[in-house]
N, C-alpha and C positions, 0 to 999 in steps of 0.2 A: 173427667174433669176437664172443662177446654183447656187447650194448650195455655192461652195466655195465663190462665189461674195456675199453671205448672211453672211456667216463666216467671210468673209474679212472685211466687212461693220462694223460688231462687232469691230471686233481687230481694226480697222481705228477710230472706236468712243472712244475704253479703250484707244490706244496712244494718241488721242487727250487731253482726260482727263489725262493720265500722262505729256502730254508736258506742259499743262497750268498748272497744280498742280506743276510741276519742276519749271515753270518759278518764280511761287509764291514764290515756298519756296527757290529759289537761290536768290531771290532779299532779303526776309526775312533774310535769311542767311547773307549776305552781313552787313545789318543794325544790325543784333547779333552779329555779327563778330566784328564790329567797336566798339558796347557798351562793348562787353565782352573785347575787348583791353584796353577800358578806365578804366574797371574794375580792370583788371588786372594789369595795369600801376599803378593805384592808389594804389593797394595792396602792389605791389614792391615799391612805394615811401615811404609807410608806414613803408615797414621794414627797408628801410635806416634811416628815423627818428627816428623809434624806436632803431636803432643802434647807430645814434648819442647821442641821449638822454641818453641810457645806459650808451655810453663811457664817456660823460661827467658829468655824476653822478659820476662814479666811478672815473675820473679823481679828481673832487673834494674831495671825500673821501680820495682819496691819499695824497692829499696836505695837507688836514687838518692833516693824521696820519705823513705826514713828518713834518709839523712844529711841532707838540708835539713829535716826535720822531724821529729826522732826522737819517736818516739811506743811506748809499747808494745802499741799496737793492729797497728802498722806490721811491729813486730818478730815479734809471733805469728804474725801473716799470713806474714812472711818464715820462720819456722822450718816451719810447715806446709806450705808451698810446695816448702820445700828436702827434707822428708821424701817429698812428691809424687814429685819430680823421682827421689830416690833409688830409692824405690819403682818407678816406671816402668823405670827402667834393670835392677833387679836382678830384677823378676819378670815384665815383659813383653819387654823387649829380649832380656834371656839367653836366654829362652826361645824367641825367633823365630828360626825357620833362616836367614830373612834378614839378619839383625841379628847373630847370635851370633857372628860373627868380628870384628866392628868394635865391641862393645860396649865392650871395654878400652879404644880410644881416647875414646870418648864419656865412658867414667867417668873418665880421668883428666885430660879437660878440664872436665868437671863439678867434678871435686873442686876442680882449681884456682881454679875459679869460686867455689864455696863457701868455698875456704881464705881467700882474698881479702878475703871480707866478712868474715872473722872477725879478720883483719888492720885492715882498715878500721873495725871497731867498737873495737878497741884505739886506734887513733889516734884516732877522735873522743872516745872517753873522755878522751884528753889532751888534746884540744882544748877539751874542757867545761870540764875542770880547770881548763886556762891562762885561758880566758877568766873564770870565775867569780874564781880565786883573783889572779889577775896583771891583770885588766883592770877586772872590776866592784868588788874589794873596794878598790884604790886609789882607783877612781872615787867609791866611797861616802866613803871618807877625805878627800878632797879637797873632796865638797859640802859636809861637816863643816866643815872648816876656811873656805871662804867664807863659811859662814854667822858662823864666829866673826870673823873678820877683819871682816865687815858690822856685827855687833854690835858689836866695839872700836872702830868708825869715830866713831859718834856722832852725827854731821850728812851731809847729802848735800854740803853746802860744803867738805868735806874736801878737801885736794889729792889725795889717794889715791884719790878715789872715780871719778874716768873711768878709771882704768887697772884697778882692781878691777871696774868694770862691763864694760870691754873683755876684760878675762882671762876673766871670769865667761861671757860669751857664748860667747866660744872652749872652754872647758870643755863649755857644753851642746851645742854643735857638734860636739865631738870625740866626745862620748859617744854621739849618735845616729849618726854616722859609722860608730863602732867597732861598735856595734849591728847597723847595715846590712852592715856588711862580713861580720859573723860569721853573718848569715844568709843573705846571697844571694851572697859573694864577690865582690863588686862591687868592681874594681879603683879605681874614682874615689872608693868609701867610703874604701878604705884610705888612700889618698892624702890625702884629705880629712881623717882622721883624724890623720894624721901631721902634717899642716899646721898644723893647729889646735894640736897639742902642741907644737909648736916656738914658736907665737904664746904659750900658756900659760906656756912657759919664758921666754920675750923679757920677759915683764910683769912676772914675778917681782922680778928686781932695780931696775927702774922704782919698783913698789910699796914695797921695802925703803928706798930713798932717801926716799921720800916718808911713811913711817910714823912716827906720832906718839907712839907709846907701845910700851912693850915685849912687850904681848899682841900687838900687830899683827904685829910685829918674830919673834915666836917662832911664830907662826899661818903666816907667810910662809916661813920657814925651812922648818918643817914640809911647807909646799906644794910647796915646790921639790925634796923628796926623794919625795913619794908621785909627782909629776909624774915625774921621771925613773924611777920603779918602773914608772909605767903605760906609758911610751915603750917601756921594755924588755919589759912583757908583751905591748903591741901587735906588736912586731917578732916574738918568740916565736911569737906568735898566728897572725901571717902566714906564718911559716916551717912552721908544722905545719898550715896549711890548705893550704899549697903541696904540702906532702907527702902531706896525705889526697887531693888533687886527680890527683897523679901516681898515687897508689895505685890510686886509684877507674879511672884510665885505663887501668894497666898490669895490674892483678891481676882487676878487675870485666870492664870493657868489652872488653879484649884475650882474657879466657879466653870471654866470651861470644861475642865474635866468633870465635873459633876454634871454639867447641863448634857455629856455626851455621855454619860453614865445613865441618866434618865432617858435619854433618847434610845439608847441602846435596849434599857429595861422594856420602853414602849415597844420597840422594836420585836423581841422577845415574844411580848403578847399577841404582838400583830400575826406573828409567823404560826404561833400556837392558834390563835383563831381561823389562818387561813388553813393551816392544816387541817383544824375541824371541819371548816366548810367544804374542805375539798373533799374529806372523807364521806360526809353527808352527800355531797356530790355524786362521789363514785357509788356510794352505797343504793340511794333514790334510782340511778339510772342503772344498775343491776337489777333490783327488782323490779322496773319498768318493764325491763327487756324479758326477764325471765315469766313475768305475769302474761305479756303480750305474745310471746312464743305460746307458752302453755294454753291460752284461749285461742290463738289463731290454729294450733293443731287440733284441738277439739272441734271447733267449726268446721275445720276444712274437712275433718274425716266426715261431718254430719252433711257438710254441702256436697262434698265426693258421691257419698252414698247415694243421697236424693237426686242429684245429677245423673247418676248409672239408672237409676229407676224410671227418673222422667225421660231421658235420652232414650231408653229401649221401648218406652211407650209412646215415643215419636217416630223412632229408626225404623221400627219393624213395619208399620202401616206405610209411611214412607217409602220403603223399600218396595213393597206389594205396587204402590201406586207406580214409582219408577219402572218396575217390570212391565205393567200395562203400558206404560208410556213408551217404552221402548220397542214392544211388539206393535203399537200402533203406527213409531215412525218406519218401522220395518216391514208394513204393509200388511199384518195381521190384524186384521179389524175384527176378526170372530172370537177374540179372546175377552172374557167378562172382565171387568174392572173389579177387585174386591174392597170389602169396606163401604159401600155407598150407605149403608145403614147408620153408620157411627154419626153421633150427634155432636161432635165437636169439630175443629176446622179441618181435620184430616178427613173427614166424614163430608166436608164440603167440598174439598180438594178430589176426592174420589169421584163426586157425582160430577164436578165439572171435567173431567178426565172423561167419564160416559159422554158426557153431551159431546166433549172433542171428539171422542171415537166416532158417536152417530155424526157430528159436522165430517170429520174426515171422508166417512162414506160417503154422505152426499157429494161433500166437494169432488170425491174421485169420480162420481157419475158426472158431475158438473164439468171436470176438466176433459172429459170423454168430448162432452158436446162443444167446449170452448176450443178443443183441437181441431175439430173437424170444419168449425167458424173461422178459425184462424186460418187454415189451409185455404179456405173460400177468399179471406181477406187478404190475403198474402198475393193470390193469382189476381184478384181485382187491382190490388196496388200495382202490379208488375204490368197489368196493362194500362194503367194510369201514369205510370212512369212513360212507358213507351210512348203513349199519344203526348205527352209532355215534351220529349224528346222530339217528336216529330212535328209540333207546334212551333220550337224553338228553330228548328232546321228550317219550317217553312218561313217562319218570321224572317230568318235569314237570307233565303233565297229572295223573298218578297223586296229585302232592302236592297239586295244585288240588282233584282229586275227593275226598281224604280231607278237605281243608279243607270242602268243600260239606257232606260228610256231617254233620261235627263240627259246622257252623254250625245245620245243618237239625235237629240233634237238639237242639243249646242253645236254639233259638228254638222248639220244639215244647213245651218246658216253660211259658214265660209264655203262649203264645196257649190250651194246654190248660187252663192255671189261669183265663183270662181267659173260656174259653169256659164253664167251669163256674160261675165266678162269673155270667155274665151270665144262664145257664139257670135258676140258683137265684133271680137278682133278677126274671127274667121271671113264674115260678111264685110268687114273692112277690107280686108286682103283681096277678095273678090273683085270689090269694086276697082281697088289699086290695079289688079291684073288687067282689068278691062280697058282702062285708062289707059296702062301702058300699050295694048295693044290695038287701041284704035289709033285712026290716022293725025289726031290732034296731037300738038307738040304738049309733053310733060312739063307743067311750069313747076321752078324751085319751092315756090309755098306749097304746092301740092305734095311734094316730098316730103319736106320738113313738117306738114300738120300728119302726115303718115306714119313717120319716124316718131313724133311726140306721143300718139294716139298708141301707138304699138310700145312704147316704153311705157306709159302709164298701164295699160292692159297687163303687161309682164309685171308690173309692179304690184299691182293688184291681185296677180294670181300668185305669186311668191308668197305675198302676206296672207292673202287667205289660206292658201293650200298648207303653208308653216302654222298658222293656228290650228288647221283640222290635224295635221301631225302630231302636233303636240298635245293635243287633245286625245287621240287616239293611242298615243303612248303612255301618258297618263293613267287612261282607263285601262289597257293592257298590263301596266305595271299592277294597278289597283287590283286588277282582275284575276290576275295570278298569283296575289298575295291572299287575296280572298279562298280560292280555289285549293291552293296548295299552302297548308298549314306546316311551311318549311322553317326551318329556324335560320337565320343568316345574322352577319352585322347589316345595318343601315342609318343612316343618316336619318335624324330625325326631324330635320328641318325640311329636308329633300322629301321625305316620304309624307309629312304635313301637307306640303305644297301640291304634292299629287292628289291625295285625298281632297283637299278643299278645290282644287281643280275640277273634279269628278264631281263637285256638289254644287258648284257655281248655278246651274240650272235652278236647283231649288232654291237658293238664298235669291237669286234674282226675282223670283217670284213673287217671294214675301219681302223684298225691301230691306233686307237683313245687310249689314253692315260687317266685315270682318277684320278684327285687328289682330296679327300673328307675331308674335315677338318670341321667337326662337333661335338662340345663338347658333353658329355655325360650328360644324366640328364635333358637335354632341352626338357620338355614335351610341347605339346599343344594339348589344348583341342578343336578339330574341326573335319574336313572331312578327313581322310586320302586317302581315293577314289578322292577327287578333288586334293588333293597334290601330289598324284602318278601321274594322268591324267596331271597337269601342269609341274612335271619333265620328264615325259617320251615326252611328245611332244616338250619340250626344247632340250632333247639330240637327238632325231630322226630328231627336225628342224636342228641342228648343223652338224649332220652325212649327210644330205643330203644336205646343204647349205654352212656352213663354209668349211666343209672337202671333197668337192662334187670330183667326179671322183678319188676316192680313196686316196686322202691326206692325210696323217698323220697328229696328231696334238696332243692337249692336251687339256681337259674339267676339271675345277676346280670347284667344288661346297664346299661353305663354309657358316657357319650361325652362329650368335652370338646374344644376346640378345641386344636390343633397350630400353633403358629404363627400365621400371617397367614391361611393359604392353606389348610391341612389340617384334618380333623377327626380324632380317634383313638376309635374303637370297639372296648370291651372287651366279649367275650363269656365268661364264665366259669361253671364248673360246679362243685360238691365230690363229682364221681362217682367211676366205677370208674378214671379215667386210662387212657394209652396204654402199651405197651412201647415201649421204642426202636425195634424193627423195625417196629411198625404207626406210628408215628410219621413214620418215613421214607417209608411209602408211602400216608399217609394221602389226600393229594391225588391220587394215580394214578387214573385212570380204571379201573372195573371191579374196584377192590382193597375188599373186605368182609370182616370177620372174622363175616357171619352169613349165607355164602351159601346154607346149608341152610334157612335160614328166610327166604328170599326176598330178601335183599337185593342191590342190583345193583350196589352202590359209584361210584355216581353223583353221590353227594350233596353229598361235598366236593368232589368235580370240579368241578360246578357251581358250586358256592360260589367256589371260586379262579379258575376261569375268568371268573365275572362280576366279583370284586374287580378282577382284573388287566387285565382286557381291556375289559369294559364300563366300569367305573368310573374305570380308570386308577389302581388303588390297589395296595397293597401288602398281603400277609397273613403273619402268622407265627402258629405252634403250639407253645405251652409245654405240656407234659403230664409228670405223675408217675404211677407206677402205684400207684392207691388215693388219691390225692391231688386227682385232678381235673384238669380240663383248661382253658385259657385259650386264646382265639382273638384274636389283637390285629390290628385291621384300621385301618389309614391310609390316607385316601382324600381327595382335594380336594374342597374346597367345591364347586367348580365342575367339574364331570367334563369330562376332557380326551378321551373316545372313544377310549381307545388304551391301549396297557401304559404303566406309570408309568415314568419318566426313572432311571436308575441310577447318577447319580452324586451328589448331596446334595440335601437337604431345604430349602423354602424359608426354615424358622426356624434353619438352622444346626446343626439336630441330625442326628449320623450317623443315616445310614437303617438301617431293618431289611431282612434279607434277604427275598427276594421267594418263599422257600419256607419249609420245614417249619425250625424251631430247637428240637431237644430239649433239654430238662433231666433229667438222668439223678441 
């Protein structure tokens, strides 16, 4: 059987296990989902019952507070809470599947509870009216009558005054007790009010006997009537307060207790249902776990057995192929590969290894041939490198030779002029000597003319010989720097002037103007010979290519510090410029656009090599056809004798590339 079918059989077994387990889990999930829905619904119903219980208890408390201390705020809060309870019953409880069958019972209990509050309000209104009309009103009248009696008494020594004081004290105590009873329903206050009322009634006959005028007797008669009315009012108030207490107990507290009992009963049912759903949930979960574990163990045994058999059927042939591969890698190409006749993938692998063995044998033979060819190629490359170095040295010597010829021609002019002036001066001196020796007297004008001509000749000799001396000194310094690659400190401005002085003859032939802008005091610790070679090659390259065929133009050379450790040199011309193709190959060795005119293609390559290798700097080329060429060189003030680093510059300025950068 092919390996892919063996692997697919394992995958099929795994898929079957997954499908069976998925079906079992799906069935269990349905049962668990149903049980969980019951649990969740029971908890939602419990929340509704808890809200109802809390709201009814709060309503009961508010009713008691309202009865004890009636106020519009309490009444408004009672009405709002009543609407909230009714809303909970009609909107949430009636739509809850767990409570929908018991909502009617809760509604009846709640209605009785709320209706009892209506009856209680009516009784409270009657109590308030009785208290105001039959208690407070007679009390006010009695207070006025006491004032009349006191006013009619005249002086405190009257016989009626002790009884009047006692009656007045009893009235005050009765009024306080009546108010306390009305507000707190204290039985002791009711008894005290009744007792003080009796005291008032007992003092009235005594005061009538002691009265000494008709006004007192009339006020006492009126006081007796109002006291009787007050006693009846207190009795009626006591009856109504008792009726209110009974109504509060039977209609409010009993209805609220009935509602709480109904809620508690429903809560018990909810707990039972939740426990039943939780038991179903646990039982189903345990059953699913047991079945999944059983099926997993059975299929795991089948899969492991099939896996071992299939693994052995693959591992043994692969081990044979691996042994053959190890023999081939160790160089034993004579060992035969086993299993090449098999029809499965392992047989194909064995045949491939056999082909690899044969290819390895052929490769070994080819490597032997290539090794011999490589030795020949390396020998040829060595010879080619030697020839290249010789060409570079020849190019440098050729540049130095051209420099010598130019300087010799430049020095020849002042020396020739000096020779002519010296010859003329010698001839004039001989003539002056002859005139002195002759018999003819020497005139002053002749002496003045001889002095003037001698002074002019001397000035011309000094000027021309100084010029020749400067040229020879510059050439000597440049030649020494070129021939001795020694490291020393040199002023960049002075070295540039010396190099340009040696190149003046070349520039005069091409009508090229030079513009040099190098600050004084810019000192380089490096190789002046390499710098001179760079500047010479750039000038000659510009003269031969940028200003070919006698074309005139301008070359500018400028330098400036770049950061703390580097210096930037810009060599620019306004000549012919380069095409993009020429820019890409400008620094390549042996590349030249004037091959037929004797160009070697090593000038800019030497410049690039000296800048990047000898001076450890970087060089970039920017040129546009017809608009000139600019070479930018960044080199360290202290030469590092190696290639420039390729990360960042010391001044933090992003570095330039180390090759050509074209601007098209």
